KEKE-3310 file (N, C-alpha, C; in steps of 0.2 Angstrom, whole numbers, plus 5000, padded with zeros to 4 digits):
npx = (5569:5582:5584:5595:5604:5613:5627:5630:5618:5611:5607:5613:5609:5618:5620:5611:5619:5625:5623:5613:5601:5600:5597:5585:5577:5577:5569:5557:5555:5552:5539:5531:5521:5507:5502:5513:5510:5497:5503:5511:5500:5492:5501:5503:5491:5489:5499:5515:5514:5513:5520:5511:5498:5497:5498:5484:5477:5482:5478:5487:5498:5512:5525:5524:5522:5532:5541:5538:5539:5554:5557:5552:5559:5572:5572:5573:5559:5551:5552:5559:5555:5561:5552:5553:5548:5541:5539:5539:5534:5534:5531:5543:5546:5553:5561:5548:5543:5554:5554:5544:5546:5553:5566:5567:5556:5559:5571:5565:5560:5559:5573:5570:5556)
npy = (5468:5470:5483:5483:5494:5493:5504:5511:5512:5524:5540:5554:5572:5587:5599:5616:5631:5644:5658:5654:5652:5664:5673:5668:5671:5685:5687:5680:5689:5699:5698:5695:5704:5712:5722:5724:5712:5715:5726:5719:5710:5719:5724:5714:5713:5722:5727:5739:5751:5768:5775:5788:5782:5771:5774:5778:5766:5758:5764:5772:5784:5792:5793:5782:5771:5772:5764:5754:5749:5751:5739:5728:5731:5731:5717:5711:5707:5717:5729:5743:5759:5774:5787:5802:5813:5804:5788:5772:5754:5738:5719:5707:5695:5684:5682:5679:5669:5661:5659:5653:5639:5622:5620:5628:5622:5609:5607:5607:5593:5577:5564:5555:5557)
npz = (6955:6945:6930:6917:6906:6893:6892:6878:6874:6880:6879:6882:6886:6882:6894:6892:6890:6903:6898:6888:6895:6900:6891:6888:6901:6902:6891:6896:6908:6902:6897:6907:6914:6913:6907:6897:6890:6884:6877:6867:6862:6855:6847:6839:6833:6825:6818:6811:6823:6827:6842:6847:6844:6851:6864:6865:6863:6871:6882:6891:6897:6888:6893:6903:6894:6886:6895:6897:6883:6881:6890:6883:6870:6874:6877:6864:6860:6852:6839:6834:6824:6818:6810:6805:6815:6824:6834:6829:6832:6831:6831:6834:6826:6822:6836:6844:6837:6841:6855:6857:6850:6844:6849:6862:6870:6869:6878:6890:6891:6894:6888:6876:6876)
capx = (5571:5584:5584:5601:5603:5619:5629:5629:5610:5609:5608:5614:5610:5622:5615:5613:5625:5621:5620:5607:5595:5599:5593:5576:5575:5575:5562:5551:5555:5549:5533:5528:5518:5500:5501:5516:5505:5493:5506:5511:5495:5489:5506:5503:5485:5489:5507:5518:5509:5515:5519:5506:5492:5498:5496:5478:5477:5483:5477:5493:5503:5517:5530:5523:5521:5538:5545:5536:5543:5560:5558:5551:5564:5579:5571:5572:5552:5547:5557:5557:5558:5558:5550:5552:5548:5537:5542:5535:5535:5531:5533:5549:5543:5558:5561:5543:5544:5559:5550:5539:5551:5555:5570:5566:5551:5564:5575:5561:5557:5564:5575:5564:5549)
capy = (5465:5476:5481:5484:5496:5494:5512:5514:5515:5529:5547:5560:5579:5592:5606:5623:5637:5650:5664:5653:5652:5671:5676:5667:5675:5693:5687:5678:5693:5706:5695:5694:5711:5711:5729:5723:5707:5718:5731:5713:5706:5725:5725:5708:5711:5729:5727:5743:5756:5774:5776:5791:5779:5764:5776:5778:5760:5755:5769:5774:5790:5791:5792:5775:5768:5770:5763:5746:5748:5748:5733:5725:5732:5726:5709:5711:5706:5721:5732:5751:5763:5780:5791:5808:5815:5798:5781:5766:5748:5732:5712:5704:5689:5678:5682:5679:5662:5657:5655:5646:5634:5615:5621:5629:5616:5601:5606:5603:5587:5571:5562:5549:5558)
capz = (6947:6942:6923:6916:6900:6891:6892:6872:6872:6884:6876:6887:6884:6885:6896:6889:6894:6908:6893:6884:6901:6902:6884:6890:6907:6900:6887:6899:6914:6900:6896:6914:6914:6909:6902:6891:6887:6880:6870:6863:6859:6852:6841:6834:6829:6822:6814:6815:6826:6830:6850:6849:6843:6855:6869:6864:6861:6878:6888:6895:6896:6884:6897:6905:6889:6884:6899:6895:6878:6883:6893:6877:6865:6878:6876:6859:6858:6847:6835:6833:6819:6819:6804:6804:6824:6827:6835:6827:6836:6829:6834:6831:6824:6822:6843:6847:6836:6845:6862:6855:6845:6848:6851:6870:6872:6870:6883:6896:6888:6897:6884:6874:6876)
cpx = (5576:5586:5592:5601:5610:5621:5628:5623:5607:5611:5607:5615:5614:5617:5615:5617:5620:5618:5613:5601:5595:5596:5583:5573:5573:5569:5557:5550:5549:5542:5528:5525:5511:5499:5508:5515:5501:5496:5507:5506:5493:5495:5505:5495:5484:5494:5511:5513:5514:5514:5513:5500:5493:5497:5488:5474:5475:5480:5482:5496:5508:5523:5530:5525:5528:5544:5544:5540:5549:5562:5557:5557:5570:5579:5572:5565:5549:5554:5554:5561:5557:5558:5548:5554:5544:5542:5536:5536:5531:5534:5539:5548:5549:5559:5555:5542:5548:5557:5545:5541:5551:5560:5572:5561:5555:5567:5572:5558:5561:5568:5570:5557:5544)
cpy = (5472:5476:5485:5487:5497:5502:5514:5517:5522:5535:5552:5567:5583:5597:5614:5627:5641:5655:5662:5654:5660:5675:5675:5669:5681:5692:5686:5685:5700:5705:5695:5700:5710:5717:5726:5717:5711:5722:5724:5712:5714:5727:5720:5709:5718:5731:5733:5748:5762:5772:5780:5788:5774:5768:5775:5771:5757:5759:5770:5780:5787:5788:5784:5769:5766:5767:5756:5744:5745:5743:5727:5725:5727:5718:5707:5707:5710:5725:5738:5754:5769:5783:5798:5810:5809:5791:5776:5758:5742:5725:5711:5698:5683:5679:5678:5670:5658:5654:5653:5640:5628:5617:5624:5623:5610:5601:5605:5598:5582:5569:5556:5549:5560)
cpz = (6947:6933:6922:6907:6900:6890:6883:6871:6875:6879:6881:6883:6887:6889:6894:6894:6900:6902:6889:6890:6902:6897:6887:6896:6906:6895:6892:6906:6910:6898:6902:6917:6910:6905:6896:6889:6883:6876:6865:6858:6852:6846:6837:6829:6824:6816:6817:6817:6828:6839:6851:6848:6848:6861:6871:6866:6869:6884:6894:6892:6892:6889:6901:6901:6887:6890:6898:6888:6878:6886:6886:6871:6868:6876:6870:6855:6852:6844:6834:6827:6821:6813:6806:6812:6828:6828:6833:6830:6832:6833:6831:6830:6825:6830:6847:6845:6841:6853:6861:6851:6848:6853:6861:6872:6872:6875:6890:6897:6891:6890:6882:6874:6870)
residu = (MET:LYS:ILE:ILE:ILE:PRO:ILE:HIS:GLU:VAL:THR:VAL:LYS:THR:ALA:PRO:SER:ASP:SER:PHE:PHE:GLU:THR:TYR:GLU:THR:LYS:PHE:LYS:ALA:LEU:ALA:ASP:ARG:LYS:ARG:LEU:GLN:ILE:MET:TYR:GLU:LEU:THR:GLN:ARG:GLY:LYS:THR:CYS:VAL:CYS:ASP:LEU:CYS:ASP:ILE:VAL:GLU:MET:ALA:GLN:SER:LYS:LEU:SER:TYR:HIS:LEU:LYS:ILE:LEU:LEU:ASP:ALA:LYS:LEU:ILE:THR:LYS:GLU:ILE:ILE:GLY:THR:TRP:SER:TYR:TYR:GLU:ILE:ASN:ASN:SER:GLU:VAL:ASN:ALA:LEU:LEU:SER:GLU:GLN:LEU:CYS:CYS:ILE:PHE:ARG:PRO:SER:GLY:SER)
# end
């Protein structure tokens, strides 16, 4: 038995552009590390935190921590503010919320779901 659906009843989604996927690829690559996830967690719990305090919290040398912070900054998942000689980091809530948004989730659901 064949089911025929009139063409006017079918909704076709336009595929997102390559740049759309590149943006999310960078963010997910940044999150694909246990230490960076720990940094994100601590910043979520503590709010704006000085890099000197963050070293102690995540038990990491500042040079190694700086490497991980740069990856998170490049992915725009955290922000940096310099006050005097110290750098303070915090979660970029709008970017993190975008990762958890309907916009991203819906592209992986079939039409009609």
